[in-house]
DRENKOL-972079 format. One record per residue (C-alpha): x negated, z, y negated; residue in one letter; residue number from 1. Coordinates in Angstrom, 1 decimal, padded with zeros to 4 digits. Example, Ala and Ser with C-alpha at 12.3 -4.5 7.8 and 13.67 -1.06 7.14 Angstrom:
// residues 2
<bavo <-012.3, 007.8, 004.5>, "A", 1>
<bavo <-013.7, 007.1, 001.1>, "S", 2>
//
This chain:
// residues 457
<bavo <000.0, 000.0, 000.0>, "X", 1>
<bavo <-001.3, -000.9, -003.4>, "X", 2>
<bavo <-001.9, 001.9, -005.9>, "X", 3>
<bavo <-000.3, 000.3, -008.9>, "X", 4>
<bavo <000.4, -003.1, -010.3>, "X", 5>
<bavo <-002.9, -004.3, -011.8>, "X", 6>
<bavo <-004.0, -001.1, -013.7>, "X", 7>
<bavo <-007.2, -001.3, -015.7>, "X", 8>
<bavo <-010.1, -000.4, -013.5>, "X", 9>
<bavo <-013.5, 001.0, -014.5>, "X", 10>
<bavo <-016.5, 001.2, -012.2>, "X", 11>
<bavo <-019.2, 003.7, -013.1>, "X", 12>
<bavo <-022.2, 002.9, -010.8>, "X", 13>
<bavo <-024.7, 005.7, -010.5>, "X", 14>
<bavo <-027.7, 006.3, -008.3>, "X", 15>
<bavo <-026.0, 008.9, -006.1>, "X", 16>
<bavo <-022.8, 006.9, -005.8>, "X", 17>
<bavo <-020.0, 004.9, -007.3>, "X", 18>
<bavo <-017.1, 006.4, -009.3>, "X", 19>
<bavo <-013.9, 004.3, -009.8>, "X", 20>
<bavo <-011.3, 005.1, -012.5>, "X", 21>
<bavo <-007.8, 003.7, -012.8>, "X", 22>
<bavo <-005.6, 003.8, -015.9>, "X", 23>
<bavo <-002.7, 005.5, -014.1>, "X", 24>
<bavo <-000.9, 008.8, -014.1>, "X", 25>
<bavo <-002.2, 010.0, -010.7>, "X", 26>
<bavo <-004.6, 009.0, -007.9>, "X", 27>
<bavo <-006.7, 007.7, -010.6>, "X", 28>
<bavo <-010.3, 008.7, -009.5>, "X", 29>
<bavo <-012.1, 007.6, -006.4>, "X", 30>
<bavo <-015.7, 008.1, -005.2>, "X", 31>
<bavo <-018.0, 006.2, -002.8>, "X", 32>
<bavo <-021.5, 007.0, -001.6>, "X", 33>
<bavo <-022.7, 003.5, -002.5>, "X", 34>
<bavo <-025.5, 002.8, -004.9>, "X", 35>
<bavo <-024.8, -000.6, -006.5>, "X", 36>
<bavo <-028.1, -000.5, -008.3>, "X", 37>
<bavo <-029.9, -001.1, -005.0>, "X", 38>
<bavo <-029.7, -004.1, -002.6>, "X", 39>
<bavo <-026.8, -003.5, -000.3>, "X", 40>
<bavo <-025.9, -005.5, 002.8>, "X", 41>
<bavo <-022.4, -006.8, 003.4>, "X", 42>
<bavo <-022.1, -004.3, 006.2>, "X", 43>
<bavo <-022.9, -001.4, 003.8>, "X", 44>
<bavo <-020.3, -002.7, 001.4>, "X", 45>
<bavo <-017.6, -003.2, 004.0>, "X", 46>
<bavo <-015.7, 000.0, 003.3>, "X", 47>
<bavo <-015.8, -000.5, -000.4>, "X", 48>
<bavo <-014.7, -004.1, -000.1>, "X", 49>
<bavo <-011.8, -002.9, 002.1>, "X", 50>
<bavo <-010.7, -000.5, -000.6>, "X", 51>
<bavo <-010.6, -003.2, -003.3>, "X", 52>
<bavo <-008.8, -005.6, -001.0>, "X", 53>
<bavo <-006.1, -003.1, 000.1>, "X", 54>
<bavo <-005.4, -002.1, -003.5>, "X", 55>
<bavo <-005.5, -005.7, -004.8>, "X", 56>
<bavo <-008.4, -005.1, -007.2>, "X", 57>
<bavo <-010.2, -008.2, -008.2>, "X", 58>
<bavo <-011.1, -007.6, -011.9>, "X", 59>
<bavo <-013.0, -004.6, -013.2>, "X", 60>
<bavo <-014.8, -003.2, -016.2>, "X", 61>
<bavo <-018.3, -001.7, -015.6>, "X", 62>
<bavo <-019.8, 001.3, -017.4>, "X", 63>
<bavo <-023.6, 001.0, -017.5>, "X", 64>
<bavo <-026.1, 003.9, -017.5>, "X", 65>
<bavo <-028.4, 003.9, -020.6>, "X", 66>
<bavo <-031.3, 004.1, -018.1>, "X", 67>
<bavo <-030.8, 000.5, -017.2>, "X", 68>
<bavo <-029.9, -000.9, -020.6>, "X", 69>
<bavo <-032.3, 000.6, -023.1>, "X", 70>
<bavo <-031.3, 000.6, -026.8>, "X", 71>
<bavo <-033.9, 001.0, -029.5>, "X", 72>
<bavo <-034.0, 000.9, -033.3>, "X", 73>
<bavo <-037.1, -000.5, -035.1>, "X", 74>
<bavo <-037.6, -000.1, -038.9>, "X", 75>
<bavo <-039.1, -002.8, -041.1>, "X", 76>
<bavo <-039.9, -001.8, -044.7>, "X", 77>
<bavo <-038.8, -005.3, -045.9>, "X", 78>
<bavo <-035.7, -007.5, -045.6>, "X", 79>
<bavo <-035.8, -009.5, -042.4>, "X", 80>
<bavo <-033.3, -012.3, -041.8>, "X", 81>
<bavo <-034.7, -013.8, -038.6>, "X", 82>
<bavo <-036.6, -012.2, -035.8>, "X", 83>
<bavo <-038.2, -013.8, -032.7>, "X", 84>
<bavo <-037.3, -011.9, -029.4>, "X", 85>
<bavo <-041.0, -012.0, -028.5>, "X", 86>
<bavo <-041.7, -009.8, -031.5>, "X", 87>
<bavo <-039.2, -007.3, -030.3>, "X", 88>
<bavo <-040.8, -007.4, -026.8>, "X", 89>
<bavo <-044.2, -006.7, -028.4>, "X", 90>
<bavo <-042.8, -003.6, -030.2>, "X", 91>
<bavo <-041.0, -002.3, -027.2>, "X", 92>
<bavo <-043.2, -003.1, -024.2>, "X", 93>
<bavo <-045.4, 000.0, -024.4>, "X", 94>
<bavo <-042.5, 002.4, -024.3>, "X", 95>
<bavo <-040.6, 000.9, -021.3>, "X", 96>
<bavo <-041.4, 001.2, -017.6>, "X", 97>
<bavo <-040.1, -002.3, -016.7>, "X", 98>
<bavo <-041.0, -005.8, -017.6>, "X", 99>
<bavo <-039.1, -007.5, -020.5>, "X", 100>
<bavo <-038.1, -011.1, -020.7>, "X", 101>
<bavo <-036.7, -012.8, -023.8>, "X", 102>
<bavo <-033.3, -013.5, -022.2>, "X", 103>
<bavo <-032.9, -009.8, -021.5>, "X", 104>
<bavo <-033.2, -008.9, -025.2>, "X", 105>
<bavo <-030.3, -008.8, -027.8>, "X", 106>
<bavo <-030.5, -007.4, -031.3>, "X", 107>
<bavo <-028.7, -007.0, -034.6>, "X", 108>
<bavo <-030.5, -007.0, -038.1>, "X", 109>
<bavo <-029.1, -004.5, -040.5>, "X", 110>
<bavo <-030.7, -005.0, -043.9>, "X", 111>
<bavo <-030.2, -002.7, -046.9>, "X", 112>
<bavo <-032.3, -001.2, -049.7>, "X", 113>
<bavo <-035.2, -003.6, -049.2>, "X", 114>
<bavo <-035.7, -002.7, -045.5>, "X", 115>
<bavo <-034.2, -003.7, -042.2>, "X", 116>
<bavo <-033.0, -001.7, -039.1>, "X", 117>
<bavo <-033.4, -003.8, -035.9>, "X", 118>
<bavo <-030.8, -002.4, -033.4>, "X", 119>
<bavo <-032.0, -003.7, -030.1>, "X", 120>
<bavo <-030.6, -003.7, -026.5>, "X", 121>
<bavo <-033.0, -004.4, -023.7>, "X", 122>
<bavo <-031.8, -004.9, -020.1>, "X", 123>
<bavo <-033.7, -004.0, -017.0>, "X", 124>
<bavo <-033.2, -007.5, -015.7>, "X", 125>
<bavo <-034.2, -006.7, -012.1>, "X", 126>
<bavo <-031.8, -003.8, -011.8>, "X", 127>
<bavo <-029.0, -005.7, -013.6>, "X", 128>
<bavo <-029.4, -008.7, -011.3>, "X", 129>
<bavo <-029.1, -006.4, -008.3>, "X", 130>
<bavo <-025.9, -004.9, -009.7>, "X", 131>
<bavo <-024.3, -008.2, -010.3>, "X", 132>
<bavo <-025.3, -009.5, -006.9>, "X", 133>
<bavo <-023.5, -006.5, -005.2>, "X", 134>
<bavo <-020.4, -007.1, -007.4>, "X", 135>
<bavo <-020.3, -010.7, -006.3>, "X", 136>
<bavo <-020.5, -009.6, -002.6>, "X", 137>
<bavo <-017.5, -007.5, -003.3>, "X", 138>
<bavo <-015.7, -010.6, -004.8>, "X", 139>
<bavo <-015.2, -008.7, -008.1>, "X", 140>
<bavo <-014.9, -010.4, -011.5>, "X", 141>
<bavo <-016.3, -008.3, -014.4>, "X", 142>
<bavo <-014.2, -008.4, -017.5>, "X", 143>
<bavo <-016.5, -006.3, -019.7>, "X", 144>
<bavo <-019.8, -004.3, -019.6>, "X", 145>
<bavo <-020.4, -001.3, -021.8>, "X", 146>
<bavo <-023.1, 001.4, -022.0>, "X", 147>
<bavo <-022.2, 005.1, -021.8>, "X", 148>
<bavo <-023.5, 005.8, -025.3>, "X", 149>
<bavo <-021.8, 002.9, -027.1>, "X", 150>
<bavo <-018.5, 003.7, -025.3>, "X", 151>
<bavo <-018.5, 007.3, -026.6>, "X", 152>
<bavo <-019.4, 006.0, -030.1>, "X", 153>
<bavo <-016.4, 003.6, -030.1>, "X", 154>
<bavo <-014.0, 006.3, -029.1>, "X", 155>
<bavo <-015.3, 008.7, -031.7>, "X", 156>
<bavo <-015.2, 006.1, -034.5>, "X", 157>
<bavo <-011.4, 006.7, -034.5>, "X", 158>
<bavo <-012.1, 010.2, -035.8>, "X", 159>
<bavo <-015.3, 010.0, -037.8>, "X", 160>
<bavo <-016.8, 006.8, -039.3>, "X", 161>
<bavo <-019.6, 008.6, -041.1>, "X", 162>
<bavo <-022.9, 009.8, -039.8>, "X", 163>
<bavo <-023.0, 012.4, -037.1>, "X", 164>
<bavo <-024.7, 013.8, -034.0>, "X", 165>
<bavo <-022.6, 013.9, -030.9>, "X", 166>
<bavo <-023.7, 016.1, -028.0>, "X", 167>
<bavo <-022.1, 015.0, -024.7>, "X", 168>
<bavo <-022.6, 017.1, -021.5>, "X", 169>
<bavo <-024.1, 015.2, -018.6>, "X", 170>
<bavo <-023.9, 018.2, -016.3>, "X", 171>
<bavo <-024.0, 022.0, -016.6>, "X", 172>
<bavo <-027.5, 022.1, -018.0>, "X", 173>
<bavo <-028.1, 018.8, -019.8>, "X", 174>
<bavo <-026.7, 017.0, -022.8>, "X", 175>
<bavo <-027.2, 013.6, -024.4>, "X", 176>
<bavo <-027.4, 013.6, -028.2>, "X", 177>
<bavo <-026.1, 010.5, -029.9>, "X", 178>
<bavo <-026.8, 009.7, -033.6>, "X", 179>
<bavo <-023.9, 007.5, -034.7>, "X", 180>
<bavo <-022.5, 005.8, -037.7>, "X", 181>
<bavo <-019.3, 003.7, -037.8>, "X", 182>
<bavo <-019.1, 003.1, -034.1>, "X", 183>
<bavo <-022.8, 002.3, -033.6>, "X", 184>
<bavo <-025.5, 004.3, -031.9>, "X", 185>
<bavo <-028.9, 004.7, -033.6>, "X", 186>
<bavo <-030.4, 007.3, -031.3>, "X", 187>
<bavo <-029.9, 008.8, -027.8>, "X", 188>
<bavo <-032.0, 011.6, -026.6>, "X", 189>
<bavo <-031.7, 013.9, -023.5>, "X", 190>
<bavo <-031.6, 017.6, -024.3>, "X", 191>
<bavo <-032.4, 019.9, -021.4>, "X", 192>
<bavo <-032.0, 023.6, -021.2>, "X", 193>
<bavo <-035.5, 024.0, -022.6>, "X", 194>
<bavo <-036.0, 024.3, -026.3>, "X", 195>
<bavo <-035.3, 020.8, -027.7>, "X", 196>
<bavo <-037.0, 019.6, -030.9>, "X", 197>
<bavo <-033.8, 019.6, -032.8>, "X", 198>
<bavo <-035.5, 019.3, -036.2>, "X", 199>
<bavo <-037.0, 016.0, -035.1>, "X", 200>
<bavo <-033.6, 014.7, -034.0>, "X", 201>
<bavo <-032.1, 015.7, -037.4>, "X", 202>
<bavo <-034.9, 013.8, -039.1>, "X", 203>
<bavo <-033.8, 010.5, -037.6>, "X", 204>
<bavo <-030.7, 010.6, -039.8>, "X", 205>
<bavo <-033.1, 010.8, -042.8>, "X", 206>
<bavo <-035.2, 008.0, -041.6>, "X", 207>
<bavo <-032.3, 005.6, -040.9>, "X", 208>
<bavo <-029.8, 006.6, -043.6>, "X", 209>
<bavo <-031.8, 008.1, -046.4>, "X", 210>
<bavo <-031.5, 011.6, -047.7>, "X", 211>
<bavo <-028.6, 012.6, -045.5>, "X", 212>
<bavo <-027.9, 015.1, -042.7>, "X", 213>
<bavo <-025.0, 014.3, -040.4>, "X", 214>
<bavo <-022.4, 016.7, -038.9>, "X", 215>
<bavo <-022.9, 017.9, -035.3>, "X", 216>
<bavo <-020.2, 017.7, -032.7>, "X", 217>
<bavo <-020.6, 020.1, -029.7>, "X", 218>
<bavo <-018.4, 020.2, -026.6>, "X", 219>
<bavo <-016.0, 023.2, -026.7>, "X", 220>
<bavo <-017.0, 023.9, -030.3>, "X", 221>
<bavo <-015.4, 021.1, -032.3>, "X", 222>
<bavo <-014.3, 018.6, -029.7>, "X", 223>
<bavo <-012.6, 018.7, -026.3>, "X", 224>
<bavo <-012.5, 015.8, -023.8>, "X", 225>
<bavo <-009.0, 016.6, -022.5>, "X", 226>
<bavo <-007.6, 017.0, -026.1>, "X", 227>
<bavo <-009.0, 013.6, -027.0>, "X", 228>
<bavo <-007.4, 012.0, -023.9>, "X", 229>
<bavo <-004.1, 013.6, -024.9>, "X", 230>
<bavo <-004.3, 012.2, -028.4>, "X", 231>
<bavo <-004.4, 008.7, -026.8>, "X", 232>
<bavo <-001.6, 009.6, -024.4>, "X", 233>
<bavo <-003.9, 009.3, -021.4>, "X", 234>
<bavo <-004.4, 011.6, -018.4>, "X", 235>
<bavo <-006.7, 014.4, -019.3>, "X", 236>
<bavo <-009.3, 014.1, -016.4>, "X", 237>
<bavo <-010.8, 010.8, -017.8>, "X", 238>
<bavo <-014.4, 011.1, -019.2>, "X", 239>
<bavo <-014.9, 009.9, -022.7>, "X", 240>
<bavo <-017.0, 006.9, -021.8>, "X", 241>
<bavo <-014.3, 005.7, -019.4>, "X", 242>
<bavo <-011.5, 006.4, -022.0>, "X", 243>
<bavo <-013.0, 003.7, -024.2>, "X", 244>
<bavo <-011.9, 001.0, -021.8>, "X", 245>
<bavo <-008.4, 002.3, -021.5>, "X", 246>
<bavo <-007.4, 002.7, -025.2>, "X", 247>
<bavo <-008.5, -000.7, -026.6>, "X", 248>
<bavo <-007.3, -000.9, -030.2>, "X", 249>
<bavo <-004.8, 002.0, -029.7>, "X", 250>
<bavo <-005.1, 004.7, -032.3>, "X", 251>
<bavo <-004.8, 008.4, -031.5>, "X", 252>
<bavo <-001.8, 010.4, -032.6>, "X", 253>
<bavo <-003.8, 013.4, -033.7>, "X", 254>
<bavo <-007.2, 013.9, -035.3>, "X", 255>
<bavo <-009.5, 016.3, -033.6>, "X", 256>
<bavo <-011.5, 018.9, -035.5>, "X", 257>
<bavo <-014.2, 017.3, -037.7>, "X", 258>
<bavo <-015.2, 020.4, -039.6>, "X", 259>
<bavo <-018.9, 021.1, -039.6>, "X", 260>
<bavo <-020.3, 023.9, -037.4>, "X", 261>
<bavo <-020.4, 027.2, -039.4>, "X", 262>
<bavo <-023.8, 028.8, -039.4>, "X", 263>
<bavo <-022.9, 031.9, -041.5>, "X", 264>
<bavo <-020.6, 032.7, -044.4>, "X", 265>
<bavo <-022.7, 030.8, -046.9>, "X", 266>
<bavo <-024.4, 028.1, -044.9>, "X", 267>
<bavo <-022.7, 025.2, -043.1>, "X", 268>
<bavo <-023.9, 022.1, -041.3>, "X", 269>
<bavo <-022.7, 019.5, -043.8>, "X", 270>
<bavo <-024.1, 016.2, -045.2>, "X", 271>
<bavo <-026.7, 016.8, -047.9>, "X", 272>
<bavo <-025.9, 015.4, -051.3>, "X", 273>
<bavo <-027.8, 012.3, -052.1>, "X", 274>
<bavo <-028.8, 013.4, -055.5>, "X", 275>
<bavo <-032.5, 012.8, -056.3>, "X", 276>
<bavo <-032.2, 014.7, -059.6>, "X", 277>
<bavo <-031.5, 017.9, -057.8>, "X", 278>
<bavo <-034.7, 020.1, -057.7>, "X", 279>
<bavo <-034.9, 023.1, -055.4>, "X", 280>
<bavo <-038.0, 025.1, -054.4>, "X", 281>
<bavo <-039.6, 023.7, -051.3>, "X", 282>
<bavo <-039.4, 027.0, -049.5>, "X", 283>
<bavo <-035.6, 027.0, -049.7>, "X", 284>
<bavo <-035.5, 023.5, -048.1>, "X", 285>
<bavo <-037.7, 024.7, -045.3>, "X", 286>
<bavo <-035.6, 027.8, -044.5>, "X", 287>
<bavo <-032.3, 025.8, -044.5>, "X", 288>
<bavo <-033.8, 023.2, -042.1>, "X", 289>
<bavo <-035.2, 025.9, -039.8>, "X", 290>
<bavo <-032.0, 027.9, -039.7>, "X", 291>
<bavo <-029.9, 024.7, -039.0>, "X", 292>
<bavo <-032.1, 023.6, -036.1>, "X", 293>
<bavo <-032.3, 027.1, -034.6>, "X", 294>
<bavo <-028.6, 027.6, -034.7>, "X", 295>
<bavo <-027.8, 024.3, -033.1>, "X", 296>
<bavo <-030.3, 025.0, -030.3>, "X", 297>
<bavo <-028.7, 028.5, -029.8>, "X", 298>
<bavo <-025.3, 026.8, -029.5>, "X", 299>
<bavo <-026.5, 024.4, -026.9>, "X", 300>
<bavo <-028.5, 026.8, -024.8>, "X", 301>
<bavo <-025.9, 029.6, -024.9>, "X", 302>
<bavo <-022.6, 027.9, -024.8>, "X", 303>
<bavo <-020.4, 028.5, -021.7>, "X", 304>
<bavo <-021.3, 026.5, -018.6>, "X", 305>
<bavo <-017.7, 025.7, -018.1>, "X", 306>
<bavo <-017.1, 022.0, -017.7>, "X", 307>
<bavo <-013.8, 020.2, -017.3>, "X", 308>
<bavo <-013.1, 019.9, -013.6>, "X", 309>
<bavo <-012.2, 016.4, -012.6>, "X", 310>
<bavo <-008.9, 016.3, -010.8>, "X", 311>
<bavo <-009.3, 014.1, -007.7>, "X", 312>
<bavo <-006.1, 014.0, -005.6>, "X", 313>
<bavo <-006.7, 013.5, -001.9>, "X", 314>
<bavo <-006.5, 010.0, -000.5>, "X", 315>
<bavo <-007.4, 008.3, 002.7>, "X", 316>
<bavo <-009.3, 005.7, 000.7>, "X", 317>
<bavo <-011.9, 008.1, -000.6>, "X", 318>
<bavo <-015.2, 008.3, 001.2>, "X", 319>
<bavo <-016.5, 011.4, -000.6>, "X", 320>
<bavo <-015.6, 013.9, -003.3>, "X", 321>
<bavo <-016.4, 013.0, -006.9>, "X", 322>
<bavo <-019.7, 014.6, -007.9>, "X", 323>
<bavo <-019.2, 017.7, -010.1>, "X", 324>
<bavo <-022.3, 016.8, -012.1>, "X", 325>
<bavo <-022.9, 013.6, -014.0>, "X", 326>
<bavo <-026.5, 012.4, -013.4>, "X", 327>
<bavo <-029.0, 013.2, -016.1>, "X", 328>
<bavo <-030.1, 010.4, -018.4>, "X", 329>
<bavo <-033.6, 009.5, -019.0>, "X", 330>
<bavo <-035.3, 010.7, -022.2>, "X", 331>
<bavo <-036.0, 007.8, -024.5>, "X", 332>
<bavo <-039.3, 007.0, -026.2>, "X", 333>
<bavo <-039.8, 007.0, -029.9>, "X", 334>
<bavo <-038.8, 004.6, -032.8>, "X", 335>
<bavo <-041.6, 002.1, -033.4>, "X", 336>
<bavo <-042.4, 001.0, -036.9>, "X", 337>
<bavo <-043.7, -002.4, -037.8>, "X", 338>
<bavo <-047.4, -002.9, -037.1>, "X", 339>
<bavo <-049.9, -002.7, -040.0>, "X", 340>
<bavo <-053.0, -004.7, -040.5>, "X", 341>
<bavo <-056.2, -002.6, -040.0>, "X", 342>
<bavo <-058.0, -004.5, -042.8>, "X", 343>
<bavo <-055.9, -003.1, -045.7>, "X", 344>
<bavo <-057.6, -000.9, -048.3>, "X", 345>
<bavo <-056.7, 002.8, -048.2>, "X", 346>
<bavo <-057.6, 005.6, -050.5>, "X", 347>
<bavo <-057.4, 009.3, -049.6>, "X", 348>
<bavo <-057.4, 011.8, -052.6>, "X", 349>
<bavo <-057.9, 015.5, -052.3>, "X", 350>
<bavo <-055.7, 017.2, -055.0>, "X", 351>
<bavo <-056.6, 020.8, -053.8>, "X", 352>
<bavo <-059.6, 023.1, -054.3>, "X", 353>
<bavo <-060.4, 023.0, -050.6>, "X", 354>
<bavo <-063.4, 020.8, -049.8>, "X", 355>
<bavo <-063.4, 018.3, -046.9>, "X", 356>
<bavo <-059.7, 017.6, -046.7>, "X", 357>
<bavo <-059.9, 013.9, -047.6>, "X", 358>
<bavo <-062.5, 013.5, -044.8>, "X", 359>
<bavo <-060.0, 015.0, -042.3>, "X", 360>
<bavo <-057.4, 012.3, -043.1>, "X", 361>
<bavo <-060.0, 009.6, -043.2>, "X", 362>
<bavo <-061.0, 010.6, -039.6>, "X", 363>
<bavo <-057.4, 010.2, -038.5>, "X", 364>
<bavo <-057.1, 006.8, -040.1>, "X", 365>
<bavo <-060.4, 005.7, -038.6>, "X", 366>
<bavo <-059.1, 006.6, -035.1>, "X", 367>
<bavo <-056.1, 004.4, -035.8>, "X", 368>
<bavo <-058.5, 001.5, -036.4>, "X", 369>
<bavo <-058.6, 001.2, -040.2>, "X", 370>
<bavo <-061.9, 000.0, -041.6>, "X", 371>
<bavo <-061.6, 000.3, -045.4>, "X", 372>
<bavo <-060.9, 003.9, -046.1>, "X", 373>
<bavo <-062.2, 005.5, -049.3>, "X", 374>
<bavo <-062.1, 009.2, -050.2>, "X", 375>
<bavo <-062.3, 011.1, -053.4>, "X", 376>
<bavo <-060.9, 014.0, -055.5>, "X", 377>
<bavo <-057.7, 013.5, -057.5>, "X", 378>
<bavo <-058.0, 014.2, -061.2>, "X", 379>
<bavo <-054.7, 016.0, -061.0>, "X", 380>
<bavo <-053.7, 018.9, -058.8>, "X", 381>
<bavo <-050.7, 018.7, -056.5>, "X", 382>
<bavo <-048.5, 021.2, -054.6>, "X", 383>
<bavo <-047.4, 018.8, -051.8>, "X", 384>
<bavo <-048.7, 015.8, -050.0>, "X", 385>
<bavo <-047.7, 012.3, -051.3>, "X", 386>
<bavo <-047.9, 008.8, -049.9>, "X", 387>
<bavo <-047.8, 005.6, -051.9>, "X", 388>
<bavo <-047.5, 002.3, -050.1>, "X", 389>
<bavo <-047.3, -001.3, -051.4>, "X", 390>
<bavo <-043.9, -003.0, -050.8>, "X", 391>
<bavo <-045.1, -005.4, -048.1>, "X", 392>
<bavo <-046.6, -002.7, -045.9>, "X", 393>
<bavo <-044.7, -000.5, -043.4>, "X", 394>
<bavo <-044.7, 003.1, -044.8>, "X", 395>
<bavo <-043.0, 004.3, -041.6>, "X", 396>
<bavo <-046.2, 003.5, -039.7>, "X", 397>
<bavo <-048.1, 006.1, -041.6>, "X", 398>
<bavo <-045.5, 008.8, -041.5>, "X", 399>
<bavo <-045.3, 008.3, -037.7>, "X", 400>
<bavo <-049.0, 008.3, -037.0>, "X", 401>
<bavo <-050.6, 010.6, -039.6>, "X", 402>
<bavo <-049.1, 013.9, -038.6>, "X", 403>
<bavo <-049.9, 015.7, -041.9>, "X", 404>
<bavo <-047.8, 013.2, -043.8>, "X", 405>
<bavo <-044.8, 013.1, -041.3>, "X", 406>
<bavo <-042.6, 015.1, -043.7>, "X", 407>
<bavo <-043.5, 013.0, -046.7>, "X", 408>
<bavo <-041.2, 010.6, -048.4>, "X", 409>
<bavo <-043.3, 007.5, -049.3>, "X", 410>
<bavo <-043.0, 005.9, -052.7>, "X", 411>
<bavo <-043.9, 002.3, -053.8>, "X", 412>
<bavo <-047.4, 001.7, -054.9>, "X", 413>
<bavo <-047.8, -000.6, -057.9>, "X", 414>
<bavo <-048.8, -004.2, -057.0>, "X", 415>
<bavo <-051.7, -004.0, -059.4>, "X", 416>
<bavo <-053.4, -001.2, -057.6>, "X", 417>
<bavo <-056.8, -001.8, -056.1>, "X", 418>
<bavo <-055.6, -000.1, -052.9>, "X", 419>
<bavo <-052.7, -000.9, -050.5>, "X", 420>
<bavo <-052.1, 002.7, -049.5>, "X", 421>
<bavo <-052.9, 005.9, -051.3>, "X", 422>
<bavo <-052.7, 009.4, -049.6>, "X", 423>
<bavo <-052.8, 012.4, -051.9>, "X", 424>
<bavo <-053.4, 015.8, -050.3>, "X", 425>
<bavo <-051.7, 018.8, -052.0>, "X", 426>
<bavo <-051.6, 021.4, -049.2>, "X", 427>
<bavo <-054.0, 023.3, -047.0>, "X", 428>
<bavo <-054.2, 021.0, -043.9>, "X", 429>
<bavo <-055.2, 023.9, -041.7>, "X", 430>
<bavo <-052.0, 025.9, -042.5>, "X", 431>
<bavo <-049.6, 023.5, -044.1>, "X", 432>
<bavo <-049.2, 025.8, -047.1>, "X", 433>
<bavo <-049.8, 025.2, -050.8>, "X", 434>
<bavo <-053.1, 026.8, -051.8>, "X", 435>
<bavo <-051.6, 028.2, -055.1>, "X", 436>
<bavo <-047.9, 028.1, -055.8>, "X", 437>
<bavo <-048.0, 027.5, -059.5>, "X", 438>
<bavo <-045.1, 025.0, -059.8>, "X", 439>
<bavo <-041.8, 024.3, -058.3>, "X", 440>
<bavo <-042.0, 021.5, -055.8>, "X", 441>
<bavo <-039.4, 018.8, -055.3>, "X", 442>
<bavo <-037.6, 019.1, -052.0>, "X", 443>
<bavo <-038.8, 016.6, -049.4>, "X", 444>
<bavo <-037.0, 014.6, -046.8>, "X", 445>
<bavo <-038.6, 014.5, -043.4>, "X", 446>
<bavo <-039.1, 011.0, -042.0>, "X", 447>
<bavo <-038.3, 010.6, -038.3>, "X", 448>
<bavo <-041.1, 011.6, -035.9>, "X", 449>
<bavo <-042.1, 009.6, -032.9>, "X", 450>
<bavo <-039.2, 009.1, -030.5>, "X", 451>
<bavo <-037.2, 006.0, -029.7>, "X", 452>
<bavo <-033.5, 005.9, -030.6>, "X", 453>
<bavo <-031.1, 003.8, -028.8>, "X", 454>
<bavo <-028.3, 001.7, -030.2>, "X", 455>
<bavo <-025.3, -000.3, -029.2>, "X", 456>
<bavo <-024.0, -003.6, -030.4>, "X", 457>
//
């Protein structure tokens, strides 16, 4: 007997088995111990093929693990209107553990403010070919493919089109953090039950979107999967990534909580005002960032381990129970800035009373391969590090590779300068503190450290 008359079907292939979801009121979840990411003989697929045949299932949607479809964002400090896929391969190849071919790369160019974000999707072609071969053996036609991260982003775009971090539980111990804006993913990162570098994750928002700090959505704190399903009038045991296939353009009837997480009576996790004229002491900025990161870590590490139990009604067609844990995702590598010529002229100025600091930065630059590095003392004193870069050169390269300047917001160097890049040291490099606090410093925005975000189209 067939289950229903052509309900929407979603396959979620995982390494430990296959989960099948139907857009129906009951008997809507099935599980098989078949790994479609590996080569399977027709004999191994026989029981699964019988299930599809008995229930008259010939068309399916497929949810892809982000492990096999890697999404990355690259930053160019100039407007790019055309990009060769081979250039994307060059930027990404060192951070992936599988070979990349041009036909397995897709990307979007997002230009604004004289720079370009390259949101890239790279398929593990070998694994993807194996998956499609197994689906063909099952005589299944695939209507749509979607990654887990982009499916979540599409659902939540109905509730928040701004910038936000979304933490989704993969199992009782691990979460995947998504940095999203308007339905697009700019970063995914696995957070285990060890102390995550939350401050670095928050800094990605500043690198991609400017001086902004997005809201954070935490499971059980300000979103609930079953409530989101109810708002779309769907059965409540459907995971958020699967729900994206079932709702289409349907709008929810209720808006879930979008208020920021409260840290204390005076401090909330809310977007920073993009007001460059606002001057605050640097120590206040440091404390706010530290408290914010510490609190989010505390929420993640100490939240209840309760997870929504998937209701899987008994059926003779089910080979095994649905796993209680969703498999953990693979931590993604870091965003890669555009390469920089090693023949450019660089100047390092020491604006403190501590001798030898310019030589320390020169040594770092020399290790990176730069040949023309001049050092000297600045005629003016400074209370913070600064970095000036000519327009045609990637400033992100230096903030990612010169650790002492990772928290520095680069400014444009005049085209008439004799140098292409100028580093000015205003702090004690051994401690990171200002030698003498004689002036109020301008608050700084931390540029994203080394880690690779993922995105969706």
